[in-house]
C-alpha positions in Angstrom: 114.9 80.6 75.4 113.1 83.1 73.3 114.8 86.5 73.3 112.8 88.0 70.6 110.1 89.5 72.8 111.0 92.9 74.4 109.6 94.9 77.3 109.4 98.6 76.5 108.8 100.9 79.6 108.4 104.6 80.0 106.4 105.1 76.8 104.6 108.4 76.1 101.0 107.9 76.9 99.9 109.3 73.5 101.8 106.5 71.6 99.8 104.0 69.7 100.6 100.4 68.8 101.4 101.6 65.3 103.8 104.3 66.6 105.6 101.6 68.6 105.8 99.2 65.7 107.0 101.9 63.3 109.8 102.9 65.7 111.1 99.3 66.1 110.7 98.4 62.4 113.6 100.8 61.8 115.9 98.1 63.2 114.3 95.0 61.8 111.1 93.1 61.1 108.4 93.4 63.8 106.1 90.5 64.5 103.9 92.4 67.0 103.8 95.6 69.0 101.3 96.1 71.8 100.9 98.9 74.3 99.3 97.7 77.5 96.1 99.6 78.3 94.1 100.1 81.5 91.2 97.7 81.4 88.7 100.3 82.7 89.8 103.6 81.2 91.4 102.2 78.0 94.4 104.6 78.5 98.0 103.5 78.1 99.8 102.2 81.1 103.1 103.6 79.7 104.6 100.2 78.8 104.3 97.6 76.1 105.8 94.6 74.4 107.4 94.3 71.0 108.2 90.9 69.4 110.9 91.1 66.8 111.3 88.5 64.0 114.9 87.5 65.0 117.0 87.6 68.2 119.5 89.7 66.2 116.8 92.3 65.5 115.7 92.3 69.1 119.3 92.9 70.3 119.7 95.7 67.7 116.5 97.3 69.1 117.8 97.1 72.7 121.0 98.7 71.6 119.2 101.5 69.7 116.4 102.4 72.1 117.4 101.4 75.7 117.8 104.6 77.8 117.1 106.7 74.7 114.3 109.2 73.9 111.3 107.9 72.0 108.4 110.4 71.4 109.8 112.7 74.0 110.2 110.1 76.8 113.3 108.2 77.9 112.4 104.5 77.5 113.7 101.2 78.9 114.0 98.3 76.5 115.0 94.8 77.6 114.2 91.2 77.0 110.7 90.4 78.4 110.6 88.0 81.2 107.9 85.2 81.1 104.7 86.2 82.7 104.4 85.0 86.3 101.3 83.1 87.3 99.4 85.2 89.7 96.2 84.3 91.7 93.1 85.6 90.0 91.6 88.5 91.8 87.8 88.1 92.0 86.1 91.3 93.2 82.6 89.9 92.8 82.9 87.3 95.5 82.1 88.3 99.0 85.1 88.1 101.4 84.5 86.0 104.5 
């Protein structure tokens, strides 16, 4: 099981991917940091994912940031669960 990818919730809407990466880089090497944005407006949804280089760095990030303040907001940090397969929503097709 891969415990290097973290879910980060409760993010400040003004945070960028670079802000998120810089914060987590304080505890260890970051592979990627992505804030999830609304498809239509392009605004942050207030959560994102950070992948750390090692499980030890991921655990250190959880210990440092979970339930702590980051950019003025109390954040939730835990191991990301695998994405669930969901049926595709197709709004262009007429519903019968």
